[in-house]
ChimeraX commands (.cxc) that place a marker at each C-alpha (Angstrom):
marker #1 position -10.82,15.89,39.63 radius 0.5
marker #1 position -8.38,13.79,41.62 radius 0.5
marker #1 position -7.33,10.43,40.19 radius 0.5
marker #1 position -6.79,7.42,42.39 radius 0.5
marker #1 position -3.76,5.19,41.87 radius 0.5
marker #1 position -5.56,2.53,39.82 radius 0.5
marker #1 position -6.99,5.17,37.42 radius 0.5
marker #1 position -3.55,6.73,37.09 radius 0.5
marker #1 position -2.01,3.31,36.38 radius 0.5
marker #1 position -4.67,2.44,33.78 radius 0.5
marker #1 position -4.21,5.80,32.02 radius 0.5
marker #1 position -0.42,5.34,32.05 radius 0.5
marker #1 position -0.75,1.87,30.50 radius 0.5
marker #1 position -3.10,3.22,27.80 radius 0.5
marker #1 position -0.62,5.97,26.94 radius 0.5
marker #1 position 2.28,3.50,26.84 radius 0.5
marker #1 position 0.34,1.16,24.55 radius 0.5
marker #1 position -0.60,4.05,22.26 radius 0.5
marker #1 position 3.03,5.13,22.01 radius 0.5
marker #1 position 4.07,1.52,21.43 radius 0.5
marker #1 position 1.64,1.13,18.54 radius 0.5
marker #1 position 2.74,4.49,17.11 radius 0.5
marker #1 position 6.41,3.49,17.20 radius 0.5
marker #1 position 5.60,0.04,15.76 radius 0.5
marker #1 position 3.88,1.69,12.81 radius 0.5
marker #1 position 6.70,4.22,12.44 radius 0.5
marker #1 position 9.30,1.43,12.50 radius 0.5
marker #1 position 7.26,-0.53,9.97 radius 0.5
marker #1 position 7.54,2.32,7.49 radius 0.5
marker #1 position 11.28,2.51,8.15 radius 0.5
marker #1 position 11.68,-1.22,7.44 radius 0.5
marker #1 position 10.08,-1.17,4.04 radius 0.5
marker #1 position 6.34,-1.64,4.59 radius 0.5
marker #1 position 4.29,0.36,2.16 radius 0.5
marker #1 position 1.98,3.04,3.44 radius 0.5
marker #1 position -0.99,0.86,2.52 radius 0.5
marker #1 position 0.42,-2.06,4.55 radius 0.5
marker #1 position 0.90,0.23,7.56 radius 0.5
marker #1 position -2.74,1.37,7.32 radius 0.5
marker #1 position -3.89,-2.25,7.12 radius 0.5
marker #1 position -1.83,-3.02,10.23 radius 0.5
marker #1 position -3.40,-0.02,12.00 radius 0.5
marker #1 position -6.89,-1.26,11.09 radius 0.5
marker #1 position -6.13,-4.73,12.44 radius 0.5
marker #1 position -4.87,-3.23,15.72 radius 0.5
marker #1 position -7.90,-0.95,16.10 radius 0.5
marker #1 position -5.78,2.17,15.64 radius 0.5
marker #1 position -7.28,5.11,13.79 radius 0.5
marker #1 position -5.00,6.23,10.98 radius 0.5
marker #1 position -4.25,9.90,10.52 radius 0.5
marker #1 position -7.42,11.53,9.21 radius 0.5
marker #1 position -7.65,14.99,7.73 radius 0.5
marker #1 position -10.98,16.84,7.60 radius 0.5
marker #1 position -12.45,14.75,10.44 radius 0.5
marker #1 position -16.19,14.46,10.93 radius 0.5
marker #1 position -17.48,13.06,14.22 radius 0.5
marker #1 position -21.12,11.98,14.42 radius 0.5
marker #1 position -22.86,10.87,17.62 radius 0.5
marker #1 position -25.83,8.56,17.07 radius 0.5
marker #1 position -27.65,6.24,19.45 radius 0.5
marker #1 position -24.93,6.39,22.13 radius 0.5
marker #1 position -22.08,5.67,19.69 radius 0.5
marker #1 position -19.56,7.92,17.99 radius 0.5
marker #1 position -18.66,7.54,14.32 radius 0.5
marker #1 position -15.54,9.10,12.82 radius 0.5
marker #1 position -15.05,9.82,9.12 radius 0.5
marker #1 position -12.22,11.65,7.39 radius 0.5
marker #1 position -9.80,11.95,4.51 radius 0.5
marker #1 position -6.98,9.40,4.56 radius 0.5
marker #1 position -4.48,7.77,2.24 radius 0.5
marker #1 position -7.38,5.55,1.11 radius 0.5
marker #1 position -9.10,8.63,-0.35 radius 0.5
marker #1 position -8.91,7.13,-3.83 radius 0.5
marker #1 position -11.39,4.43,-2.75 radius 0.5
marker #1 position -13.86,6.37,-0.58 radius 0.5
marker #1 position -14.28,6.89,3.17 radius 0.5
marker #1 position -13.79,4.41,5.99 radius 0.5
marker #1 position -15.71,4.84,9.24 radius 0.5
marker #1 position -14.53,4.13,12.80 radius 0.5
marker #1 position -16.79,3.61,15.84 radius 0.5
marker #1 position -16.42,4.19,19.59 radius 0.5
marker #1 position -18.66,4.26,22.64 radius 0.5
marker #1 position -16.25,6.29,24.79 radius 0.5
marker #1 position -14.03,8.27,22.36 radius 0.5
marker #1 position -11.02,6.32,23.72 radius 0.5
marker #1 position -11.34,2.79,22.35 radius 0.5
marker #1 position -12.17,2.58,18.65 radius 0.5
marker #1 position -13.31,-0.22,16.38 radius 0.5
marker #1 position -11.41,0.21,13.17 radius 0.5
marker #1 position -13.06,0.32,9.78 radius 0.5
marker #1 position -16.63,-0.72,10.62 radius 0.5
marker #1 position -18.35,0.30,7.38 radius 0.5
marker #1 position -20.54,-2.22,5.56 radius 0.5
marker #1 position -18.20,-2.52,2.55 radius 0.5
marker #1 position -14.79,-3.65,3.86 radius 0.5
marker #1 position -14.83,-0.84,6.39 radius 0.5
marker #1 position -16.01,1.83,3.97 radius 0.5
marker #1 position -19.05,3.95,4.75 radius 0.5
marker #1 position -18.88,5.16,1.16 radius 0.5
marker #1 position -17.02,3.31,-1.58 radius 0.5
marker #1 position -16.35,4.78,-5.00 radius 0.5
marker #1 position -18.26,1.96,-6.72 radius 0.5
marker #1 position -21.44,2.96,-4.86 radius 0.5
marker #1 position -21.39,6.74,-5.26 radius 0.5
marker #1 position -20.46,9.69,-7.43 radius 0.5
marker #1 position -16.78,10.02,-8.19 radius 0.5
marker #1 position -13.88,7.76,-8.93 radius 0.5
marker #1 position -10.94,9.73,-7.48 radius 0.5
marker #1 position -9.86,12.39,-4.98 radius 0.5
marker #1 position -12.38,11.74,-2.21 radius 0.5
marker #1 position -11.98,14.22,0.62 radius 0.5
marker #1 position -13.71,16.20,3.39 radius 0.5
marker #1 position -16.69,13.98,4.25 radius 0.5
marker #1 position -19.48,15.49,6.32 radius 0.5
marker #1 position -22.11,13.11,7.69 radius 0.5
marker #1 position -25.39,14.22,9.22 radius 0.5
marker #1 position -28.77,12.86,10.27 radius 0.5
marker #1 position -31.85,14.52,8.76 radius 0.5
marker #1 position -35.46,13.29,8.74 radius 0.5
marker #1 position -34.55,9.75,9.78 radius 0.5
marker #1 position -31.81,9.29,7.19 radius 0.5
marker #1 position -28.05,9.66,7.14 radius 0.5
marker #1 position -26.55,11.89,4.47 radius 0.5
marker #1 position -22.94,12.42,3.44 radius 0.5
marker #1 position -21.61,15.46,1.62 radius 0.5
marker #1 position -18.07,15.17,0.28 radius 0.5
marker #1 position -15.78,16.20,-2.53 radius 0.5
marker #1 position -14.79,13.85,-5.35 radius 0.5
marker #1 position -13.50,14.44,-8.87 radius 0.5
marker #1 position -13.03,18.10,-7.84 radius 0.5
marker #1 position -16.80,18.46,-7.34 radius 0.5
marker #1 position -19.09,18.60,-4.33 radius 0.5
marker #1 position -21.15,15.45,-4.03 radius 0.5
marker link #1:1,2 radius 0.2
marker link #1:2,3 radius 0.2
marker link #1:3,4 radius 0.2
marker link #1:4,5 radius 0.2
marker link #1:5,6 radius 0.2
marker link #1:6,7 radius 0.2
marker link #1:7,8 radius 0.2
marker link #1:8,9 radius 0.2
marker link #1:9,10 radius 0.2
marker link #1:10,11 radius 0.2
marker link #1:11,12 radius 0.2
marker link #1:12,13 radius 0.2
marker link #1:13,14 radius 0.2
marker link #1:14,15 radius 0.2
marker link #1:15,16 radius 0.2
marker link #1:16,17 radius 0.2
marker link #1:17,18 radius 0.2
marker link #1:18,19 radius 0.2
marker link #1:19,20 radius 0.2
marker link #1:20,21 radius 0.2
marker link #1:21,22 radius 0.2
marker link #1:22,23 radius 0.2
marker link #1:23,24 radius 0.2
marker link #1:24,25 radius 0.2
marker link #1:25,26 radius 0.2
marker link #1:26,27 radius 0.2
marker link #1:27,28 radius 0.2
marker link #1:28,29 radius 0.2
marker link #1:29,30 radius 0.2
marker link #1:30,31 radius 0.2
marker link #1:31,32 radius 0.2
marker link #1:32,33 radius 0.2
marker link #1:33,34 radius 0.2
marker link #1:34,35 radius 0.2
marker link #1:35,36 radius 0.2
marker link #1:36,37 radius 0.2
marker link #1:37,38 radius 0.2
marker link #1:38,39 radius 0.2
marker link #1:39,40 radius 0.2
marker link #1:40,41 radius 0.2
marker link #1:41,42 radius 0.2
marker link #1:42,43 radius 0.2
marker link #1:43,44 radius 0.2
marker link #1:44,45 radius 0.2
marker link #1:45,46 radius 0.2
marker link #1:46,47 radius 0.2
marker link #1:47,48 radius 0.2
marker link #1:48,49 radius 0.2
marker link #1:49,50 radius 0.2
marker link #1:50,51 radius 0.2
marker link #1:51,52 radius 0.2
marker link #1:52,53 radius 0.2
marker link #1:53,54 radius 0.2
marker link #1:54,55 radius 0.2
marker link #1:55,56 radius 0.2
marker link #1:56,57 radius 0.2
marker link #1:57,58 radius 0.2
marker link #1:58,59 radius 0.2
marker link #1:59,60 radius 0.2
marker link #1:60,61 radius 0.2
marker link #1:61,62 radius 0.2
marker link #1:62,63 radius 0.2
marker link #1:63,64 radius 0.2
marker link #1:64,65 radius 0.2
marker link #1:65,66 radius 0.2
marker link #1:66,67 radius 0.2
marker link #1:67,68 radius 0.2
marker link #1:68,69 radius 0.2
marker link #1:69,70 radius 0.2
marker link #1:70,71 radius 0.2
marker link #1:71,72 radius 0.2
marker link #1:72,73 radius 0.2
marker link #1:73,74 radius 0.2
marker link #1:74,75 radius 0.2
marker link #1:75,76 radius 0.2
marker link #1:76,77 radius 0.2
marker link #1:77,78 radius 0.2
marker link #1:78,79 radius 0.2
marker link #1:79,80 radius 0.2
marker link #1:80,81 radius 0.2
marker link #1:81,82 radius 0.2
marker link #1:82,83 radius 0.2
marker link #1:83,84 radius 0.2
marker link #1:84,85 radius 0.2
marker link #1:85,86 radius 0.2
marker link #1:86,87 radius 0.2
marker link #1:87,88 radius 0.2
marker link #1:88,89 radius 0.2
marker link #1:89,90 radius 0.2
marker link #1:90,91 radius 0.2
marker link #1:91,92 radius 0.2
marker link #1:92,93 radius 0.2
marker link #1:93,94 radius 0.2
marker link #1:94,95 radius 0.2
marker link #1:95,96 radius 0.2
marker link #1:96,97 radius 0.2
marker link #1:97,98 radius 0.2
marker link #1:98,99 radius 0.2
marker link #1:99,100 radius 0.2
marker link #1:100,101 radius 0.2
marker link #1:101,102 radius 0.2
marker link #1:102,103 radius 0.2
marker link #1:103,104 radius 0.2
marker link #1:104,105 radius 0.2
marker link #1:105,106 radius 0.2
marker link #1:106,107 radius 0.2
marker link #1:107,108 radius 0.2
marker link #1:108,109 radius 0.2
marker link #1:109,110 radius 0.2
marker link #1:110,111 radius 0.2
marker link #1:111,112 radius 0.2
marker link #1:112,113 radius 0.2
marker link #1:113,114 radius 0.2
marker link #1:114,115 radius 0.2
marker link #1:115,116 radius 0.2
marker link #1:116,117 radius 0.2
marker link #1:117,118 radius 0.2
marker link #1:118,119 radius 0.2
marker link #1:119,120 radius 0.2
marker link #1:120,121 radius 0.2
marker link #1:121,122 radius 0.2
marker link #1:122,123 radius 0.2
marker link #1:123,124 radius 0.2
marker link #1:124,125 radius 0.2
marker link #1:125,126 radius 0.2
marker link #1:126,127 radius 0.2
marker link #1:127,128 radius 0.2
marker link #1:128,129 radius 0.2
marker link #1:129,130 radius 0.2
marker link #1:130,131 radius 0.2
marker link #1:131,132 radius 0.2
marker link #1:132,133 radius 0.2
view
């Protein structure tokens, strides 16, 4: 597929902005911000933090992304997109969390969420407290 000049320009700007945000966050760590502060800055900029064990769910024309992050001691945040390019950061009902430790099994070591739709309900399987939940 051949790109026209305006598409090429827009894609170049998006890449430059992404790199700019990445280097801002990297510099923030270098200048003494804690890891938690960097993740809060990423959330406020609509940047998805590094997520291990990602789970991507498509529902009703929107994409939802879950994963293990440095916030794994609290639960799982969820991010939303309509085009897999632009993301709304931390859109869960409880301060961005789709699952918070106060509302579910486990109080530590949350990792590897898997979200699925079955019989008109959403379900999440995950590990916490070294157990499958």
